[in-house]
C-alpha positions in Angstrom: 12.4 3.0 14.9 12.2 -0.3 12.8 8.4 -0.5 13.0 8.1 3.1 12.0 10.3 2.5 8.8 8.2 -0.6 8.2 5.0 1.1 8.6 6.3 3.9 6.1 7.2 1.2 3.5 3.9 -0.5 3.7 2.0 2.8 3.4 4.2 3.8 0.2 3.8 0.3 -1.3 0.0 0.4 -0.8 -0.3 3.9 -2.2 1.9 3.2 -5.3 0.5 -0.2 -5.9 -3.0 1.0 -5.6 -2.5 3.8 -7.9 -0.9 1.4 -10.4 -3.9 -0.9 -10.2 -6.2 2.0 -10.8 -4.4 3.2 -13.9 -4.4 -0.5 -15.1 -8.1 -0.8 -14.5 -8.9 2.6 -16.3 -7.3 1.5 -19.6 -10.6 -0.2 -20.5 -12.7 2.6 -19.5 -15.2 4.5 -21.8 -15.8 8.1 -21.7 -18.9 8.0 -19.7 -16.9 5.9 -16.9 -15.4 7.5 -13.8 -12.1 6.3 -14.4 -11.8 7.7 -18.0 -10.1 10.8 -16.9 -7.4 8.5 -15.2 -7.1 6.8 -18.6 -6.6 9.9 -20.5 -4.3 11.4 -17.8 -2.0 8.3 -17.9 -2.1 8.4 -21.9 -0.8 12.1 -21.7 1.7 11.3 -19.2 3.1 8.4 -21.4 3.2 10.7 -24.4 5.1 13.4 -22.5 7.8 10.8 -21.4 8.2 9.5 -25.1 11.4 11.3 -26.1 11.6 9.8 -29.7 9.6 11.9 -32.1 8.7 8.9 -34.4 7.6 6.9 -31.3 5.7 9.9 -30.1 3.9 10.0 -33.5 3.0 6.3 -33.4 1.4 6.7 -29.9 -0.7 9.6 -31.1 -2.0 7.5 -34.0 -2.7 4.6 -31.6 -4.5 7.1 -29.1 -6.5 8.6 -32.1 -7.5 5.0 -33.1 -8.5 4.2 -29.7 -10.7 7.4 -29.4 -12.4 6.4 -32.8 -13.2 2.9 -31.5 -14.5 4.2 -28.3 -16.9 6.7 -30.2 -18.0 3.9 -32.5 -18.7 1.6 -29.5 -20.8 4.2 -27.8 -22.7 5.2 -31.0 -23.4 1.2 -31.5 -24.6 1.2 -28.0 -26.9 4.2 -28.6 -25.2 6.4 -26.0 -24.2 10.0 -26.5 -20.5 10.8 -25.8 -20.0 13.4 -23.2 
C-alpha cells in the first residue's frame, strides 16, 4: 500500500515538475520554435487568471511589447514570421 502511494506521488511530481520546466523553457522561444505554442498558452492562462482589470491591461501591454520584440528579432535575422 505504501509503495503504491509513493509511486503515485513520484509520478505526479515528475509530471507536474516536468510541465513547469517545459513552460519555463518555452518563455524564451520564438515564433518558429516548437515550444512557442506552450509560451502563448501559458501567457493566455496567466491573463485569464488575472482578476484585476488594471493588472490585466498591464500584462496585455507587456505581451504586446514582447510580440513586437520577437518580430523585430526575426526580421533582423532575416527570418519570416509564420
